[in-house]
N, C-alpha and C positions, 0 to 999 in steps of 0.2 A: 365666359367672357374672353379668356385668353385664347382659346381655340379659334374664336371668331376672327381674330386679327393676326394670328401667328404668322401666316404666310407673307402678307405684305410687310408686316412689322420686321420680320427677320431679315428680309431683303434690305429694307431701309436701314436697319440697325447696323448690319455688316458694312454697308456703304458709308454711313456716317462715322462708324468706328475707325475704319481704315483712313478716311479723309482727315480725321482728327490728328492722326500721326503725321500725315503729310503737312497739315497746317503748322504743326509744331516745328517741323524741319524748315518750312518757309520762313517762319518768324525768326528762327535762330539765324538763318542766312541773312535776313534783313538786318538784324542786330550786329552781326559780324561785319557786313559791308559798310554800315553806317558808322562803324567805329574803327575802320581800317584806312589804309592809304587809298582805297578805292571809293571812299565816301563821296568824293567830288563827282566821280562818274555815276555813282548810284543816284544821288539827288539830281544830277544833270539830266539823266535819262528820264526821271520822273517829271521833270519840268519842261521837257521837250514838247513842243506843240505839233499836233498833227491835224491837218485840215481834211475833213471828209465831206465831199460835195463840192459846191462852187462857192465863190465869195458871196453871191446873191442868195443861194439856198444851200446852206451847209453849216457845219460847225467846226471851229478851230479851237480845240481844247488840248490841254497838256495830257501827257500819258497818264498822269495821276488822276485827272478828272475823267478821262475815258474809262478808266477802271472803276472809279467810284460812282460815276453817273450812268454809264452804259452797261458795263458788265454786271454791276450790282443790280440793275433792273432785271437781268436774267435770273439772278439769285432770288430776288423777291418774287419773280414769276413762279419759280419752282417751289418756294416756300408756301405761296398762296395755293398752288395746286395741292400740296401736302395737307394744308389746313382744310381745304375744300373736301378732299378725299376722306379725311378723318371725321369731318362733320356728317358726311353722307353715309359712310359705311364702316368707319373705324372706331377708334377709342373714344371719340367725342360724339358719337352718333346717338347715344342714349344718355339721358340726364344723370342717372346713377353712376355711369362710367365716367362722365365728363366732370362731375362736380369736384372731385378731389384735386385734379391738376388745375382746374380753372380757379378754384379758391386759393390753392397754393400759389399759383402764378400772380394773382392779385396781390397777395401779401408780399411776394417776391419782387413786385414792381413798386409797391407803395413804400415799404419800409426803407429800402436803399435810397429812394428819392428824398425821403424825410431826413435821413441821416446826412445826405449831401447838402441839403438846404440848411440844416442846422450849422454845419461846419463852415459853409460859405455865406451865411446870412449877412455878415457885415461887409462883405467885399463887393456887393452890388452886381457888377457885370459878369461875374463868374457863376451867378445863379442859373444862367442859361444851360449849364451842364447838368441840371438836376436829373435828366433821364439817362445819363451815361451808365450809371451802375445798375440800372433796372433790367438790363438785357442779359440773356444767356446764350452762349455759343453752342448750338446743337451739336455740331460735329466734334468740337473739342471735348465737351462734357461727356458725350456718349463714347468717344474714343478712350477717355480715362476709365469709364465704367467697364468697357470691354476688356481692359487689362486684367480685371478681376475674374473674368470668365464665368464659370458656373457657380462661383461663390455668391453671386448676386441673383436673386430670383427674377424671372422674366417679368413679373408684375411690377417690380421696381424699375426695370428698364423701360417698360411701357409708360410708367408714371413720369419718369424723367423726360422721355421723348415727347409725351403729350404736353407737359408743362413748358418745355422749351419751345414747342410749336406755338402755344398760346402766348408765350413771351414775345415771340416774333410778331404775332398778330398785334400785340400791344405796341411793339416798336413801329409797326406800319402806321398805326393810328397816330402815334406821337409825331412821327415824321410828317404826316399829312397835315396835322393841325398846328404843330408848334414850330416846325423848322422849314416852313415855306417862306419865300421872299415876297417882294411886292408883286401883286398879281397883274398879269396882262390879259385883259378881258377878251380880246380878239382870239388869242391862242386858247383861252379857256373854252370858248365856243367851238373852236375847231377840235379841241380835245374831247368835248362832250359829243360832237358829231361823230368822231371816230369811235367812241365807246358805244354810241347808239347803233352804229353800223355793225359792230361786233356782236351786240345783243341780237340784232336782226339775223345775222348768220346763225347764231345759236337757236333762235326761235324757229328758223326754217330747217333745222336739223343738219346743217353742213358739218360733215365729219372729216373733211380734209383740212390739214393744218395750214397749208400754204396761204389761203385767203386770210386766216387769222393773223399769220405772221406778217403779211404785207401791210395790212391795216395797222397792226401793232407797231410797226416801224414808224408810221406817221404819228400814231398815238404817242410814242416815246418822244419824238421831235416836238410835237405841240405841247406836251407836258413840260419838257425841258424849258421851252421858251415862255411858258405861262407863268412861271414863278413858283409853281408847285414842284417839289423835288422829283426828278425824272424817274426814280425808282418806283413811284406810285403807278406809273404806266404798266409796269410788270404785274402789279397787283390787279389792276383793272382788266388787263388782257386775260389773266388766269381765271378771273371770275366768269368769263364768257366761254371758256372751253367746256364743251358738253361732257357730262358724265351721267347719263340717264340709265345706262344698263350696267348691272353688276358683273356681267361677263367680261373678263379681262380683254378678250379679243375685240370686243365691240365698243370699248370705251376709249375715246380720243384722249381724255385726260390721262388715263393710265399709260397709254402708248407714249405720249409726249413726256410724261414724268420719267418713265423708264429709259427713254432715249437720252434725255438731256441731263438727268441727275448725275451720272458719272462725270460729264464734262464740267458741271458746276462744282462737284465735290473735289475733283482732282485737277481742275484747271482754273476756274474763276476764283474760288476761295483761296487757294494757295497764292495765286497772283495778287489778290487783295492783301493777304497777310504780308507778302513780300514788299508791297508798295506802302503799307501803312504801319508796319511794326518797327521800321527803322528809326532809331532815336540815338543821338549822341549821348554816351554815358560819361563823357568828360566833365569833371567837376561835380558829378552827382554825389550827394551825401545825405545823411539822415535829415539835414535841414531842408533839402530839396523835397523830400517826400512829405515833410511836415507842412509844406505850403498848402493852402486851402483846397486847390483843385485836385492834386494827386491824393491828398489825404482823404478828401471827401469821397473820391472814387474808390480808393482802397478800402476804406471802412464800409462804404456802401456795398461793395461786392462781397467782401469777406464776412462782415458782421450782419449787414442789412439783409442780404439774400437768404442766408441760413436762418436768421431769426424770423423773417417774414414768411418764408415758405413753410418752415416747421411749425411755427405757432398757429398760422392760419390753417394748416393741414390738421394739426392736433385738435383745434377747436371744432373744425368741420366734422371730424370723426366722432368726437365726444358728444356733439349735439346731433349726431346721426344724420348729418347732411351728406355724408360720404362714408365710404367703407375703407378700412385698412387694406392695402394691397396684400394679396394672398402670399403665404409663406414669408411674411415680413414681420418686423418688430419696430418699436419706436426708435431704437438706436440705429437700425438700418435705414429707416426713413430719414433720420437726422443726418446720417452720412451722405445720403443722396441730396438732401437739402444744401449741404455744404458745397457740393459739386455744382449747384446752380449758380454759384458765385463766379464761375468761369465765364466772364463776359466776352473777353478777347475780341473776335472780329466784329461782333455786333456793337459792343461798347466803343471800339475804335471808330466804327462807322458813324455812330450817333455823335461821338466827340468831334469829328470833323465837321459835321453839320452845325453843332452847337456853337462852335467857335470859328466859323467860317470868316467872320469879320474881326476876330481877335486871335490871330494865329500865334500870338506869343504864349498862349496857354496850351497849344497842341502838344508840345513835349511833355508838359505836366500830365496831360490826358494819357499819353502813351505810357508814362512811368506808372501812373496810378492803375491803369488797366492791366499792365503786365504784372505788377506786384500783387494786385488783388486776385487776378486770375491764377497766378502761380501758387499763391498761398492757399487758395480754395482747392486747387488741384492736389497738392501734397497732403494737406490736412484731411480732405474728404477721402482721398484714396486710402490713407493709413487708418482712418477710423473704420472704414468698411472692411479693410484687410484684417483688422483686429477682431471685429465682431462677427465675421462670417466664416463659414467653412464649406468645403466642397460637397460634403455628403448629403446635406439637407436642402440643396437647391437644384432647380432644373434650368 
């Protein structure tokens, strides 16, 4: 099983591991800027509006929204390409391989959401944030795991990557169904027409990316105007990119993924972290963290993710629905389960969507996400450090 996916996986793992460290630096810079004398300039730049197009046919959005609505559509495009590739020829291509990360991801999405709902049950309008602690940041979690080097068997690295990818698939579904605004049916029809045109290109075997890109730009605009979050356009575009041949040189999907992935990993995602991780820490105390929103997110990420992923994985292995990753053990699997609590960029993104009309909760979201993610980072890292050694892993 491992040999079948080693080549594409190692390339992807190295890319994500390195970008995780860049994300950490970007988040640190955002925190420094938002708590320094430059905070006015920092938030001022994010709120600066940029018009692209004309007044009659164009968009006038803030820098913050261009990053979250346009650049994140490119991120979800790449994520969907990764998911599609994994289902066709990778870790998720065979039921026995896919069952453990799929079942673990289900637990890792359900239990944090339940914990958040319990903590926020009496507050009413904060319940919209239930999906925030359900996400896993691929780059950051794999970046932390890479620090352990050969101490961690490659089977566990594959498990974490596959689980995080499925988590992202869950996030895509959540965004599409739960965080869309009032629908505009004319733009929905134009969006559907664009998608059908892309499917036609795929059907006729078009292997040049430019036609897909041009129609994809219209798809993004129509999706944005339709009331469905514009990142879904990236998902729809990726689904139409052909990948019929397993030979790398003849697959448009692999070509596009390899070309764009470094720009997403080292450009778009750090820029997203820089724009979204900034929060003023003035006046922050233990009482702030004990407010329902940050507490629900913190507990969901740190306790909910590890409990959900580990318990669901344990039961699936015990009931022979899945297999234990090779060269692994229960305590190593538990250590990786803790790392899935690193929600960071994905949790911040969902948080912005959840409270788009209640922005007074955004700082609480950032505090909860940062605290929960950092706690999962340090505890997960040291658990794995204590229970692994270099000589028995590959």
